[in-house]
VOBA-1610 file (N, C-alpha, C; in pm, whole numbers, padded with zeros to 5 digits, always signed):
BEGIN
Met-02189+01570-02740Met-02174+01443-02654Met-02247+01464-02530Lys-02338+01337-02583Lys-02428+01320-02473Lys-02357+01200-02373Val-02395+01216-02212Val-02350+01169-02117Val-02441+01132-02047Ser-02496+00954-02015Ser-02570+00954-01914Ser-02563+00995-01776Pro-02644+00980-01671Pro-02611+01054-01542Pro-02569+00912-01453Ala-02564+00816-01518Ala-02503+00742-01432Ala-02368+00716-01445Lys-02297+00750-01540Lys-02160+00759-01581Lys-02067+00900-01497Leu-02155+00991-01454Leu-02091+01142-01424Leu-02054+01116-01250Ile-01934+01163-01258Ile-01877+01135-01117Ile-01857+01311-01096Tyr-01919+01326-00953Tyr-01919+01499-00935Tyr-01821+01518-00824Ser-01707+01602-00833Ser-01594+01654-00722Ser-01635+01774-00749Leu-01609+01848-00605Leu-01611+01975-00575Leu-01455+02035-00583Glu-01439+02103-00663Glu-01340+02184-00649Glu-01358+02319-00577Met-01242+02389-00566Met-01243+02500-00442Met-01389+02566-00504Ser-01406+02657-00593Ser-01523+02687-00630Ser-01609+02693-00701Asn-01591+02605-00793Asn-01665+02520-00850Asn-01663+02371-00885Ala-01806+02316-00952Ala-01792+02188-00965Ala-01759+02141-01123Lys-01692+02047-01109Lys-01637+01974-01232Lys-01734+01823-01246Ala-01754+01806-01366Ala-01792+01677-01396Ala-01698+01593-01489Thr-01675+01463-01466Thr-01616+01419-01570Thr-01685+01269-01610Thr-01662+01172-01682Thr-01709+01074-01710Thr-01608+00949-01652Lys-01672+00839-01578Lys-01563+00755-01522Lys-01513+00695-01645Asp-01533+00672-01768Asp-01447+00645-01881Asp-01328+00714-01868Ser-01336+00887-01890Ser-01213+00947-01953Ser-01121+00966-01804Ala-01233+00935-01668Ala-01107+00935-01551Ala-01022+00842-01518Ala-01044+00711-01593Ala-00989+00612-01562Ala-00884+00574-01654Gln-00872+00669-01782Gln-00754+00681-01888Gln-00644+00698-01837Pro-00508+00664-01880Pro-00412+00683-01804Pro-00365+00801-01875Ala-00280+00855-01818Ala-00185+01018-01854Ala-00163+00998-02008Ala-00131+01094-02098Ala-00072+01089-02226Ala+00049+01042-02215Gly+00092+00977-02293Gly+00228+00887-02303Gly+00279+00803-02205Ser+00171+00797-02095Ser+00219+00669-02028Ser+00161+00561-02041Lys+00226+00414-01995Lys+00173+00276-02038Lys+00055+00277-01987Pro-00041+00222-02040Pro-00179+00149-01961Pro-00137+00035-01915Phe-00153+00053-01739Phe-00142-00084-01682Phe-00288-00144-01637Ser-00318-00307-01612Ser-00417-00307-01573Ser-00428-00256-01404Ala-00560-00219-01377Ala-00598-00205-01242Ala-00550-00335-01145Gly-00556-00461-01191Gly-00502-00536-01103Gly-00304-00568-01117Ile-00269-00512-01159Ile-00142-00526-01209Ile-00089-00437-01113Ile-00135-00340-01086Ile-00143-00189-01008Ile-00146-00213-00870Leu-00248-00292-00837Leu-00296-00359-00716Leu-00168-00439-00666Val-00116-00534-00720Val-00025-00608-00688Val+00134-00557-00707Ala+00135-00506-00785Ala+00249-00399-00774Ala+00258-00300-00667Gly+00162-00260-00631Gly+00163-00145-00514Gly+00202-00215-00393Trp+00155-00350-00370Trp+00154-00434-00275Trp+00298-00477-00243Met+00342-00529-00368Met+00489-00574-00383Met+00591-00526-00319Ile+00582-00400-00386Ile+00686-00232-00364Ile+00586-00157-00296Pro+00641-00101-00167Pro+00559+00017-00147Pro+00555+00117-00238Gly+00468+00175-00288Gly+00450+00319-00368Gly+00477+00263-00550Leu+00471+00160-00565Leu+00507+00098-00702Leu+00382+00138-00770Gly+00269+00121-00706Gly+00133+00114-00796Gly+00125+00258-00835His+00147+00361-00728His+00179+00513-00761His+00249+00555-00874Leu+00355+00513-00843Leu+00463+00550-00932Leu+00419+00503-01084Met+00379+00381-01146Met+00318+00302-01238Met+00221+00432-01320Gln+00148+00486-01222Gln+00058+00625-01276Gln+00123+00742-01302Gly+00245+00777-01262Gly+00328+00892-01285Gly+00298+00989-01155Lys+00268+00953-01055Lys+00240+01018-00915Lys+00342+00950-00830Trp+00447+01036-00870Trp+00589+00995-00802Trp+00606+01070-00671Ile+00587+01159-00669Ile+00584+01235-00505Ile+00510+01117-00439Arg+00371+01094-00441Arg+00285+01018-00323Arg+00366+00846-00350Ala+00404+00833-00465Ala+00492+00694-00436Ala+00653+00711-00387Val+00674+00804-00369Val+00809+00809-00259Val+00788+00839-00160Leu+00704+00956-00124Leu+00644+00914+00026Leu+00583+00797+00098Leu+00513+00729+00012Leu+00479+00573+00055Leu+00595+00481+00095Phe+00660+00455-00047Phe+00767+00396-00001Phe+00864+00422+00137Val+00909+00580+00119Val+00992+00597+00271Val+00928+00587+00376Ser+00776+00608+00408Ser+00715+00585+00491Ser+00681+00426+00559Val+00642+00339+00456Val+00645+00206+00491Val+00784+00139+00481Thr+00886+00192+00417Thr+01013+00132+00430Thr+01077+00195+00578Cys+01062+00286+00616Cys+01120+00353+00753Cys+01024+00271+00849Met+00942+00254+00831Met+00813+00202+00954Met+00883+00069+00984Phe+00906-00010+00839Phe+00930-00151+00900Phe+01095-00166+00916Ala+01169-00049+00906Ala+01316-00089+00903Ala+01330-00041+01089Leu+01255+00054+01140Leu+01233+00091+01290Leu+01184-00032+01376Gly+01069-00099+01301Gly+01037-00190+01360Gly+01148-00291+01414Leu+01236-00338+01304Leu+01332-00411+01319Leu+01455-00365+01401Ala+01456-00218+01398Ala+01580-00152+01487Ala+01556-00206+01623Met+01413-00182+01644Met+01356-00207+01807Met+01323-00369+01853His+01379-00442+01772His+01415-00602+01788His+01232-00627+01778Gly+01131-00565+01680Gly+01024-00641+01665Gly+01032-00777+01573Lys+00945-00859+01637Lys+00903-00987+01583Lys+00816-00970+01433Ile+00852-01079+01354Ile+00800-01102+01247Ile+00724-01211+01245Tyr+00561-01204+01239Tyr+00497-01309+01246Tyr+00468-01418+01129Ser+00478-01557+01162Ser+00477-01658+01065Ser+00354-01714+01068Ala+00324-01785+00934Ala+00202-01816+00891Ala+00139-01940+01005Asn+00237-02006+01053Asn+00196-02149+01098Asn+00154-02180+01271Thr+00087-02037+01301Thr+00077-02040+01446Thr-00065-02035+01437Gly-00091-02103+01568Gly-00250-02111+01556Gly-00365-02025+01646Glu-00306-01919+01681Glu-00341-01832+01763Glu-00448-01722+01701Leu-00534-01638+01697Leu-00588-01569+01620Leu-00493-01447+01626Leu-00462-01387+01742Leu-00411-01260+01725Leu-00249-01287+01646Glu-00182-01393+01649Glu-00051-01402+01599Glu-00096-01401+01441Met-00234-01505+01392Met-00278-01503+01267Met-00278-01336+01186Leu-00376-01272+01265Leu-00370-01144+01227Leu-00269-01046+01206Gly-00177-01055+01325Gly-00024-00984+01283Gly+00045-01068+01181Phe-00003-01174+01129Phe+00067-01211+01024Phe+00015-01180+00878Val-00140-01120+00885Val-00163-01087+00782Val-00140-00942+00753Gly-00132-00877+00917Gly-00097-00752+00883Gly+00094-00746+00830Asp+00156-00835+00886Asp+00313-00835+00843Asp+00321-00884+00677Leu+00236-00914+00628Leu+00246-00985+00490Leu+00183-00881+00399Gly+00123-00753+00465Gly+00112-00657+00369Gly+00277-00553+00345Asn+00351-00590+00407Asn+00472-00562+00367Asn+00554-00581+00242Gly+00480-00676+00166Gly+00503-00747+00028Gly+00661-00781+00055Ile+00748-00713-00042Ile+00878-00765-00070Ile+00963-00782+00083Leu+00925-00662+00165Leu+01010-00640+00274Leu+00955-00793+00373Tyr+00841-00846+00368Tyr+00814-00937+00442Tyr+00930-01060+00366Val+00912-01078+00254Val+00999-01180+00199Val+01133-01167+00198Leu+01198-01044+00189Leu+01325-01051+00253Leu+01372-01047+00400Ser+01227-01028+00471Ser+01293-01052+00615Ser+01295-01232+00617Ala+01217-01286+00574Ala+01179-01464+00593Ala+01287-01477+00516Phe+01355-01464+00418Phe+01483-01493+00359Phe+01613-01462+00472Phe+01596-01357+00454Phe+01745-01326+00583Phe+01731-01362+00740Gly+01591-01379+00751Gly+01572-01414+00906Gly+01566-01294+00996Trp+01538-01206+00943Trp+01506-01057+01022Trp+01384-01068+01116Gly+01389-01060+01251Gly+01296-01026+01321Gly+01235-01204+01387Gln+01307-01280+01382Gln+01306-01407+01449Gln+01359-01424+01538Asn+01481-01314+01613Asn+01545-01366+01717Asn+01452-01367+01865Val+01459-01407+01933Val+01385-01392+02070Val+01440-01323+02175Val+01420-01171+02154Val+01479-01063+02228Val+01397-01032+02322Gln+01422-01022+02482Gln+01345-00954+02568Gln+01382-00770+02578Val+01353-00710+02524Val+01386-00572+02554Val+01242-00505+02547Val+01227-00409+02590Val+01096-00315+02616Val+01037-00261+02491Thr+01154-00237+02408Thr+01077-00223+02255Thr+01048-00294+02162Ala+01045-00387+02189Ala+01013-00502+02100Ala+00902-00508+02069Asp+00815-00480+02202Asp+00646-00490+02143Asp+00646-00372+02067Tyr+00718-00290+02050Tyr+00651-00157+02013Tyr+00702-00197+01844Gly+00818-00212+01838Gly+00886-00287+01724Gly+00787-00359+01610Thr+00723-00451+01694Thr+00600-00554+01621Thr+00501-00456+01591Lys+00458-00393+01643Lys+00321-00310+01623Lys+00378-00211+01471Phe+00497-00151+01515Phe+00554-00094+01377Phe+00550-00168+01275Ile+00613-00276+01255Ile+00625-00367+01143Ile+00494-00401+01084Val+00386-00435+01206Val+00218-00443+01139Val+00151-00361+01074Val+00183-00240+01121Val+00118-00125+01097Val+00207-00060+00947Ala+00326-00066+00903Ala+00372-00082+00796Ala+00314-00158+00699Gly+00277-00235+00702Gly+00209-00344+00654Gly+00056-00342+00598Leu-00014-00270+00693Leu-00140-00216+00661Leu-00151-00123+00596Leu-00035-00012+00644Leu-00003+00114+00574Leu-00024+00075+00409Asn+00100-00019+00378Asn+00072-00062+00232Asn-00031-00124+00184Phe-00093-00202+00235Phe-00239-00245+00190Phe-00344-00098+00133Val-00331-00033+00235Val-00447+00093+00198Val-00367+00161+00092Ser-00224+00183+00075Ser-00173+00245-00032Ser-00200+00173-00160Ala-00167+00020-00191Ala-00203-00034-00292Ala-00359-00039-00331Val-00418-00026-00242Val-00570-00029-00268Val-00601+00125-00309Asp-00523+00199-00261Asp-00521+00370-00303Asp-00500+00357-00454Ala-00421+00340-00516Ala-00358+00312-00647Ala-00461+00223-00703His-00505+00115-00641His-00618+00067-00743His-00713+00157-00786Ser-00763+00225-00697Ser-00907+00336-00703Ser-00836+00406-00774Leu-00735+00474-00794Leu-00684+00577-00880Leu-00699+00529-01028Arg-00653+00408-01029Arg-00625+00358-01180Arg-00801+00333-01239Leu-00898+00310-01149Leu-00990+00305-01191Leu-01114+00430-01226Gly-01052+00492-01174Gly-01093+00642-01202Gly-01176+00652-01063Arg-01193+00567-00971Arg-01234+00611-00835Arg-01222+00786-00797Lys-01149+00789-00759Lys-01045+00923-00711Lys-00975+00966-00802Ser-00912+01094-00808Ser-00818+01168-00860Ser-00668+01171-00796
//
């Protein structure tokens, strides 16, 4: 089988180099349902870790789900603020983008009114940062699941 050099991805393992083609690296595992990369990206964003779970990487999926959900819950426990979309300040818009990264957790917080109280406690600012960072971590994990599906990483 002749493979063009443009299709080779070289990855170093402990003591030897292993070459695989992009086409074979992007194939789903045997017995698993092939999901498109776009579906994996959206699913991984909406529910933390779901993109990895859809690809059979359940340990990574559980770790991401627990990490993002716990950071979000800790942020709410510290009376952190959930940003809304209708503000005109730049930092609040950036905070909204970070919060939006939480996917279904953001939707639930809007539905139940979590993080909307005006509470003046010392930990509220830390809680707000926890919520935003949880969303940013979820964005990164969704992009990671997308890259796994495309075969850019293993």
